[in-house]
N, C-alpha and C positions, 0 to 999 in steps of 0.2 A: 129753530127751537121754538116751541109754543111760548107765546107771550101772554100778557095779562088777559086779553079777550078770549084766547083759546083755553087757558086754564080756568077762567071764570065759567066758560061754557061747559067744560067737562065737570067741574065741581057742582054747578047748578043741576046738570042732568043727573049726576050721581045722587045728589040729595033728594031729588024728586023720586028717584027709583028705589033707593035702598035705605033711606032714613027710617028708623023703626025696626029694621031687620036685625038679625043676630048673626054674628060671625061664629059658626060652630067649630071650624077648624081652618088651618091654613097650611098650604104646601109652599115651600120656598126652594128655589133652584140652587145650583152649586156655583154660580158665577159671583165671586166676591166683590167685583166692581159695583154690583147693584146695591149692596147693602152698606148704608152708613151706620146703622145699628147692627149688632150681631143678630143673625137669624134666630137664635134661641130667645133673645130678648124680644124680638118682634113677635114671635109666636106666643110667648108668655103674656105679652101686653094685649094682644088683640083677640085671642081665642076666648070664646065664651062671653064676649061683650056685645052690648047693643049699640048700634050706630045711631047716635043722637042727632048728628048733623054732619054735612059735608060742605066745606066752604073753601074759598081761596084766600091765601095770604101771600101777596107778591106773586111769584111764579110757582108757588107751592100749593098743593091740594092738602087740606087738613081734614082728616076724618076724626071727628070727636066721638069718643067711646065712653060708654058707661058700663062698669063692672057690677054684677049682682051684689047688692048690699053695700056698695061703696060709691054712691052717686057723686059724692063731693071729691072723689079722687080724680086727679088729672090723668087722663089717658088719651093719647092722640097718635094716630098713624099718619105720618108725613110722607107725601109722595111728590117727588120732583120728576117731571116727565123727560127732562134732558132734551135731546134733539129729536128722538124718534119714539119716545115712550107713548104707550096707549094704556088707559085705565078703563076697562070695559066691563059692562054687566052682560052676561051671556047665559044661555041655557047650557047645562052640562053636556048636552049632546053635540054642541057646536065643536067642530074639529079644533084640536089644540094647535094653536099657531106656533111656528118655530120661534125661538127666542122668548118664550113665556117664562118669566122668572118668579111669579107668585100667583097662587090661586087660593082665594078665600072662599070657602064653601059657606053659603048662607042658609039660615033656617028655612027660608022660603023655597029652597030648592035650586036657586040660581047660584052663579059664581061671579066673583069679582076677579078679573084677571089683569095682571100687569105684564105687558108685552113690550120689549125694547130691543130691537135688532142691534143698535150700536152701543148699548149699555152705558150711555152717559147719564141716564136717569138714576135716581137714588130713592131707596126706601129706608125710613127711619121711624123711630117711635120716641115719644116724650112722655115722661111720667113724673115731672117735678115742676115746681114753680107755678107760674101763671099759664104755662103752655107756650107754644110756638108763636112768636111775634113777628118774625121777618126782620131784615136788616135795615130797611129804610122807611120813608113815608109812603103812604098809600096814595097813588096818583088820582084816584077818583074822588077822594074826600079831602085832600089837602086844600087849605084855604089859599086864596090868591096871594095874600101877604106872606104866608109861610113858603109858598112856592117861590116867590121873588127872593126871599132871604136865602133859600137854598143855594142860589147861583151867584149871590153877591161875592165879589172878590175871588171867584173861581177863575183860574188861569187856563183851564183846559177848554178846548172847543166845545160849543154847546151840544153838539151831537154826542161827544164822549161823555159829557156831564149827564145827559139824559139817560145814558146807558149805565151809569154808576148806580148799582143797586143799593149802595149805602145811602144814596140821596133819595132816589125814588125806586121802590122795588116793584118790578112787574113790567116796566117799559123795556122793549127790545128794539131790534134793528128796524123792523117793518114800521112800527108806529112812531118811532123817533123821526124817521124820514118823512112819514105822512104828516105828522104834526108840524114839523119845520116847513114843509112845503105850504101847508095851509096858512101858516103864520107869516110866510114870506121872509123867512130868516135863513141865511146861508149857513150850512152845517159847520163850517170852519170858524165862524165868528167866536171870539173868546166869550165864554159865558159871563164873566164879570164885567164885560164892556157893553152888554145889552142894556138898553134903556128900560125904564120901568114900563113904558107903554109896550115895548116889544115882549117883555116877559109876561105882562098881563095878557097879551094876545096869544102867546105860546101856551100859557096855562089854559085858556079858554079852548083853543083848538085841540090840545092834547086830550082834554076831557071829552070833547065832542067826538073825536075820531075813535077813542077807546069805546065809548058807549055805542057808537054806530057799528063798530066791529063786533061787539058783544051781541047786538041785536041781529047781526047777520050770521052768528054762529062761529065767528072767527075767520081766519085766513088760512086756506089750504094751498100751499105752494109745493109741498112734497108729501110728507107722511101724516100730517095732522088729521085726526078724526075725533069726534066727540065720544061720549060714553056709550053711545048706541052704534058707533062705527060710521057715522055720517060726516061728510066733509063740510067745511065752512063755505061761505059765499062771498066774504069780503074781498077776496082776490079780484073780483070783477069790478071793484070800486077803488082800486089803488090808483093814485095820481102820480106818484114818484117812484116808490120802491119797485125795483125789478124792471123798470121801463127804459133802460139804457138805450139811447138812440131814437126812441119813439118821440113824436111831437108832444110837447106840453099841452095838456088839455085846456089851458088858458090862452097861451100866446103862440103855440106851435113851434117854439124853440126846442130843439132836441134835448131830451133829458140826459144829463151827464152822470157818469159814475166816477167817484174818487174813493180813496181810502182814508178814513178818519179813525184814529185810535185802533187801527188794525181791522176795521170793519168796513165792508162795502157800503157806500153811501150814495144815494141818488138824489139829484136836485135839479131845478131849472135855473140856469145861469141868469135869466132875465127876471123871472118872477121872484127869485130869491137873491136879488142883487145887493 
């Protein structure tokens, strides 16, 4: 599933390419699993609007929209990529991919297409309140002190706590493993028993690995591509995730795989002792 760096990469690419364009019309498919809002509500919200910005909130892409004569009205198109979702800007002449669930036709002549073979992704709209905020704290901007307080008195393993979107939204399996490896913390340690120094180190390493992955365009281990259809490159810099049985890049001890909170977890028994 695309995590924070992948979603950030897609959102940034989309903003660069379509901000200022107008959604003239939208076609929506007939697979109900894809739609968190009713298709008619999605069409009524997005058609005829100007795309003012595209940004990331947690693991969601938020398309901020402006309706003619109603600039103060909140209108947002919310896209969650799920496991295999792709949100692409293409020329209309490009062959329509199987499992295309939405096509937004832009005034510039291009199309925004949402493609999702496994249909775990979701499309929704927001037209009330302050807009979509996400369930937890933002990993890239949370302060060290607030980060430490998130995990105080938590009885769950630190790996599971990092994946709890109500605490930090955006962190997933890949970057939780990578941050814990870089911080030298075993994934099964109880979050509430970590010392202040350990949590300080984890905060620093999590931010570093997320920013490095964003710079590399994300991690492609199966289906992920950016808004132009290009794969990420951070998979070539992974130190723990997916390296079961391979020698640790620090100490040569074989990387182990265990299950924490129902998720595959990779770590070095020596470096994360």
